[in-house]
GUBA-816530 format. One line per 4 residues: number of its first residue (from 1); their letters; for each residue x, y, z of N, C-alpha, C, CB. Coordinates in Angstrom, 3 decimals. Glycine has a CB too. Layout:
% residues N
NUM = a = X/Y/Z/X/Y/Z/X/Y/Z/X/Y/Z | ...
This chain:
% residues 106
1 = mafa = 131.846/-163.217/-176.387/131.606/-162.236/-177.426/132.448/-162.524/-178.654/131.891/-160.841/-176.910 | 133.674/-162.985/-178.466/134.534/-163.299/-179.611/133.904/-164.400/-180.448/135.944/-163.721/-179.142 | 133.194/-165.335/-179.801/132.516/-166.409/-180.537/131.520/-165.838/-181.524/131.805/-167.365/-179.573 | 130.753/-164.840/-181.099/129.740/-164.246/-181.973/130.378/-163.615/-183.198/128.923/-163.203/-181.214
5 = wrig = 131.457/-162.905/-183.030/132.108/-162.281/-184.176/132.773/-163.317/-185.055/133.129/-161.257/-183.716 | 133.319/-164.356/-184.449/133.968/-165.405/-185.235/132.965/-166.078/-186.152/134.626/-166.442/-184.319 | 131.773/-166.370/-185.652/130.801/-167.051/-186.499/130.285/-166.128/-187.597/129.637/-167.569/-185.660 | 130.183/-164.861/-187.291/129.770/-163.926/-188.325/130.813/-163.789/-189.411/129.481/-162.579/-187.723
9 = laag = 132.062/-163.716/-189.031/133.125/-163.612/-190.012/133.277/-164.892/-190.822/134.428/-163.276/-189.329 | 132.983/-166.025/-190.211/133.044/-167.280/-190.959/132.054/-167.267/-192.106/132.770/-168.474/-190.040 | 130.912/-166.681/-191.889/129.922/-166.596/-192.960/130.452/-165.784/-194.123/128.624/-165.986/-192.445 | 131.172/-164.761/-193.815/131.727/-163.925/-194.862/132.825/-164.577/-195.651/132.232/-162.683/-194.285
13 = svll = 133.396/-165.640/-195.142/134.478/-166.307/-195.843/133.998/-167.152/-197.007/135.245/-167.159/-194.891 | 132.712/-167.292/-197.165/132.155/-168.066/-198.261/132.275/-167.274/-199.550/130.687/-168.438/-197.984 | 132.804/-167.888/-200.571/132.852/-167.223/-201.861/131.571/-167.523/-202.593/134.081/-167.668/-202.687 | 130.846/-166.482/-202.911/129.556/-166.653/-203.567/129.714/-166.413/-205.058/128.496/-165.699/-202.968
17 = cgca = 129.544/-167.477/-205.836/129.597/-167.341/-207.285/128.202/-167.589/-207.839/130.634/-168.324/-207.911 | 128.067/-167.594/-209.128/126.767/-167.780/-209.750/126.392/-169.245/-209.876/126.749/-167.134/-211.106 | 126.679/-170.039/-208.885/126.371/-171.463/-208.936/124.933/-171.723/-208.521/127.325/-172.249/-208.043 | 124.510/-172.963/-208.665/123.129/-173.326/-208.360/122.842/-173.346/-206.859/122.813/-174.678/-208.952
21 = vske = 123.875/-173.392/-206.046/123.680/-173.449/-204.605/123.284/-172.058/-204.107/124.968/-173.959/-203.885 | 122.289/-171.997/-203.252/121.783/-170.713/-202.762/122.764/-170.030/-201.813/120.450/-170.912/-202.062 | 122.581/-168.708/-201.665/123.392/-167.962/-200.702/123.216/-168.549/-199.315/123.016/-166.466/-200.705 | 121.956/-168.849/-198.944/121.698/-169.407/-197.609/122.499/-170.676/-197.370/120.209/-169.698/-197.431
25 = arir = 122.506/-171.562/-198.359/123.215/-172.840/-198.207/124.715/-172.626/-198.053/122.940/-173.752/-199.410 | 125.264/-171.711/-198.815/126.707/-171.447/-198.733/127.069/-170.835/-197.376/127.153/-170.505/-199.879 | 126.268/-169.896/-196.925/126.530/-169.267/-195.628/126.374/-170.295/-194.513/125.577/-168.066/-195.395 | 125.306/-171.080/-194.568/125.065/-172.114/-193.553/126.237/-173.100/-193.504/123.741/-172.867/-193.848
29 = talt = 126.727/-173.524/-194.661/127.846/-174.463/-194.707/129.101/-173.862/-194.093/128.124/-174.887/-196.145 | 129.381/-172.595/-194.427/130.565/-171.933/-193.857/130.464/-171.830/-192.339/130.740/-170.531/-194.464 | 129.281/-171.514/-191.858/129.092/-171.392/-190.412/129.243/-172.734/-189.711/127.720/-170.802/-190.107 | 128.617/-173.776/-190.249/128.725/-175.089/-189.600/130.153/-175.621/-189.697/127.738/-176.094/-190.237
33 = dagv = 130.840/-175.347/-190.812/132.242/-175.756/-190.930/133.121/-175.052/-189.910/132.759/-175.475/-192.332 | 132.713/-173.840/-189.507/133.461/-173.087/-188.495/133.086/-173.496/-187.078/133.226/-171.599/-188.672 | 132.162/-174.447/-186.953/131.807/-174.950/-185.634/130.555/-174.351/-185.024/132.921/-174.724/-184.724 | 129.821/-173.580/-185.807/128.577/-173.011/-185.301/127.525/-174.110/-185.261/128.102/-171.813/-186.182
37 = prpv = 126.792/-174.244/-184.168/125.732/-175.261/-184.105/124.737/-175.059/-185.257/124.993/-175.199/-182.733 | 124.288/-176.164/-185.837/123.427/-176.107/-187.017/122.199/-175.211/-186.850/122.980/-177.488/-187.368 | 121.461/-175.278/-185.731/120.288/-174.398/-185.616/120.645/-172.912/-185.688/119.564/-174.677/-184.314 | 121.759/-172.540/-185.093/122.200/-171.144/-185.132/122.637/-170.784/-186.548/123.357/-170.900/-184.127
41 = avcm = 123.361/-171.683/-187.193/123.825/-171.443/-188.557/122.662/-171.279/-189.528/124.722/-172.582/-189.014 | 121.635/-172.107/-189.383/120.451/-172.004/-190.249/119.784/-170.649/-190.055/119.442/-173.149/-189.950 | 119.614/-170.260/-188.825/118.978/-168.979/-188.494/119.793/-167.809/-189.061/118.824/-168.832/-186.958 | 121.083/-167.798/-188.807/121.927/-166.700/-189.270/122.000/-166.637/-190.786/123.319/-166.836/-188.698
45 = adim = 122.106/-167.786/-191.423/122.208/-167.824/-192.882/120.965/-167.229/-193.523/122.419/-169.263/-193.372 | 119.816/-167.526/-192.973/118.573/-166.994/-193.512/118.565/-165.470/-193.445/117.372/-167.566/-192.752 | 118.933/-164.921/-192.306/118.940/-163.473/-192.112/119.989/-162.809/-192.993/119.195/-163.132/-190.644 | 121.185/-163.347/-192.987/122.278/-162.729/-193.732/122.046/-162.795/-195.239/123.594/-163.403/-193.382
49 = aedl = 121.530/-163.891/-195.734/121.279/-164.020/-197.168/120.188/-163.055/-197.625/120.885/-165.459/-197.513 | 119.228/-162.821/-196.755/118.133/-161.909/-197.104/118.574/-160.444/-197.044/116.943/-162.132/-196.165 | 119.383/-160.105/-196.051/119.717/-158.706/-195.810/120.982/-158.213/-196.500/119.854/-158.490/-194.365 | 121.892/-159.107/-196.869/123.173/-158.689/-197.438/123.289/-159.087/-198.905/124.328/-159.292/-196.643
53 = tveq = 123.932/-158.230/-199.664/124.172/-158.530/-201.077/125.407/-159.419/-201.213/124.350/-157.222/-201.896 | 125.598/-159.944/-202.402/126.790/-160.750/-202.667/128.041/-159.901/-202.439/126.767/-161.315/-204.118 | 127.999/-158.651/-202.851/129.148/-157.768/-202.652/129.440/-157.563/-201.161/128.900/-156.412/-203.332 | 128.396/-157.418/-200.362/128.602/-157.257/-198.916/129.166/-158.530/-198.302/127.286/-156.879/-198.221
57 = lram = 128.706/-159.684/-198.758/129.243/-160.948/-198.253/130.707/-161.115/-198.661/128.406/-162.134/-198.772 | 131.041/-160.674/-199.846/132.449/-160.725/-200.276/133.303/-159.788/-199.428/132.579/-160.351/-201.773 | 132.761/-158.624/-199.078/133.486/-157.699/-198.201/133.735/-158.350/-196.842/132.697/-156.375/-198.028 | 132.750/-159.104/-196.345/132.941/-159.844/-195.089/134.035/-160.896/-195.247/131.620/-160.514/-194.645
61 = adaa = 134.083/-161.533/-196.409/135.122/-162.538/-196.667/136.503/-161.886/-196.614/134.899/-163.221/-198.045 | 136.621/-160.696/-197.195/137.890/-159.982/-197.145/138.269/-159.646/-195.714/137.820/-158.710/-197.982 | 137.297/-159.206/-194.929/137.551/-158.889/-193.523/137.952/-160.141/-192.752/136.310/-158.247/-192.881 | 137.287/-161.245/-193.043/137.607/-162.499/-192.355/139.037/-162.931/-192.632/136.641/-163.603/-192.778
65 = alvr = 139.513/-162.676/-193.847/140.889/-163.035/-194.190/141.897/-162.252/-193.346/141.145/-162.785/-195.678 | 141.540/-161.044/-192.947/142.423/-160.234/-192.104/142.497/-160.753/-190.674/141.956/-158.794/-192.096 | 141.467/-161.464/-190.244/141.362/-161.906/-188.851/142.066/-163.232/-188.615/139.908/-162.027/-188.452 | 142.051/-164.086/-189.594/142.575/-165.440/-189.403/144.088/-165.456/-189.265/142.161/-166.326/-190.558
69 = rpge = 144.521/-166.199/-188.259/145.939/-166.469/-188.067/146.048/-167.944/-187.718/146.574/-165.549/-186.944 | 146.858/-168.675/-188.466/146.959/-170.115/-188.214/147.302/-170.431/-186.763/148.004/-170.727/-189.126 | 146.537/-171.334/-186.182/146.791/-171.795/-184.828/146.327/-170.862/-183.721/148.218/-172.031/-184.672 | 145.645/-169.776/-184.068/145.178/-168.833/-183.054/143.671/-168.679/-183.127/145.858/-167.470/-183.225
73 = dvtl = 143.066/-168.456/-181.970/141.645/-168.139/-181.932/141.442/-166.698/-182.376/141.060/-168.365/-180.515 | 140.274/-166.441/-182.921/139.920/-165.078/-183.306/139.591/-164.301/-182.032/138.711/-165.061/-184.314 | 140.183/-163.136/-181.897/139.874/-162.294/-180.749/138.849/-161.248/-181.165/141.157/-161.620/-180.186 | 138.111/-160.761/-180.195/137.126/-159.719/-180.465/137.808/-158.479/-181.028/136.345/-159.368/-179.188
77 = eral = 138.947/-158.124/-180.491/139.667/-156.938/-180.959/140.028/-157.052/-182.448/140.941/-156.729/-180.122 | 140.573/-158.181/-182.851/140.919/-158.363/-184.274/139.683/-158.380/-185.153/141.705/-159.659/-184.474 | 138.613/-159.008/-184.674/137.380/-159.085/-185.457/136.787/-157.693/-185.662/136.357/-160.005/-184.765 | 136.755/-156.895/-184.604/136.218/-155.537/-184.723/137.070/-154.677/-185.642/136.120/-154.885/-183.352
81 = ralr = 138.373/-154.822/-185.532/139.272/-154.059/-186.402/139.026/-154.425/-187.861/140.750/-154.318/-186.026 | 138.857/-155.704/-188.138/138.608/-156.157/-189.506/137.263/-155.648/-190.020/138.652/-157.689/-189.577 | 136.237/-155.687/-189.161/134.929/-155.197/-189.585/134.949/-153.697/-189.869/133.886/-155.508/-188.522 | 135.766/-152.955/-189.129/135.871/-151.515/-189.387/136.456/-151.246/-190.769/136.733/-150.839/-188.312
85 = tvgd = 137.325/-152.131/-191.249/137.915/-151.933/-192.572/136.866/-152.073/-193.671/139.054/-152.931/-192.803 | 135.797/-152.791/-193.397/134.735/-152.964/-194.383/134.053/-151.631/-194.650/133.707/-154.010/-193.905 | 133.815/-150.864/-193.615/133.229/-149.549/-193.753/131.762/-149.533/-194.158/133.999/-148.790/-194.731 | 131.052/-150.613/-193.916/129.633/-150.681/-194.285/128.822/-150.979/-193.033/129.379/-151.768/-195.386
89 = paiv = 128.121/-149.968/-192.502/127.362/-150.183/-191.268/126.249/-151.221/-191.424/126.766/-148.875/-190.801 | 125.748/-151.420/-192.632/124.699/-152.422/-192.841/125.230/-153.823/-192.571/124.144/-152.334/-194.273 | 126.476/-154.076/-192.935/127.081/-155.391/-192.686/127.205/-155.623/-191.186/128.473/-155.504/-193.368 | 127.746/-154.645/-190.485/127.940/-154.774/-189.038/126.596/-154.934/-188.337/128.695/-153.549/-188.477
93 = gtla = 125.615/-154.133/-188.740/124.294/-154.215/-188.122/123.620/-155.549/-188.347/123.417/-153.126/-188.643 | 123.662/-156.032/-189.574/123.051/-157.330/-189.882/123.751/-158.446/-189.130/123.096/-157.606/-191.391 | 125.068/-158.402/-189.110/125.836/-159.420/-188.392/125.496/-159.412/-186.908/127.339/-159.196/-188.590 | 125.437/-158.241/-186.314/125.134/-158.141/-184.879/123.726/-158.648/-184.572/125.280/-156.686/-184.401
97 = lata = 122.754/-158.227/-185.361/121.376/-158.669/-185.125/121.213/-160.169/-185.349/120.418/-157.906/-186.034 | 121.795/-160.680/-186.413/121.688/-162.106/-186.699/122.341/-162.934/-185.590/122.334/-162.429/-188.055 | 123.519/-162.516/-185.182/124.240/-163.252/-184.131/123.451/-163.227/-182.820/125.653/-162.651/-183.916 | 123.057/-162.036/-182.402/122.347/-161.913/-181.122/121.019/-162.651/-181.151/122.113/-160.443/-180.781
101 = gcva = 120.248/-162.449/-182.202/118.937/-163.090/-182.283/119.001/-164.599/-182.363/118.201/-162.574/-183.463 | 119.929/-165.092/-183.157/119.997/-166.541/-183.367/120.623/-167.269/-182.197/120.774/-166.846/-184.618 | 121.628/-166.663/-181.570/122.231/-167.294/-180.393/121.227/-167.311/-179.241/123.530/-166.549/-179.973 | 120.444/-166.239/-179.122/119.434/-166.164/-178.056/118.337/-167.202/-178.236/118.818/-164.772/-178.012
105 = rs = 117.995/-167.510/-179.477/116.942/-168.498/-179.752/117.371/-169.929/-179.481/116.497/-168.383/-181.179 | 118.667/-170.167/-179.591/119.113/-171.568/-179.470/119.229/-172.044/-178.041/120.438/-171.743/-180.145
């Protein structure tokens, strides 16, 4: 379960600016850089880019910063605590659905 939250939080760590690269590409890159298998990352990036705004993705990035500790794995407890600080049920719902659906497909 911690793996699912870790990959979702990795997507949020992407800084989305007004560059030519799409939201999907940035999210997919962040996920694959975090070790998510490419098929899962492609699936999740598509869902998250469609359902979440840039502001929501930035909020996920802020939450992800709270979870990371050098040399330690992300725990489910820390990930959930960080997601609660976001205070946006749409982010949590999209992350949960994307993670569950995409991991199940792979």
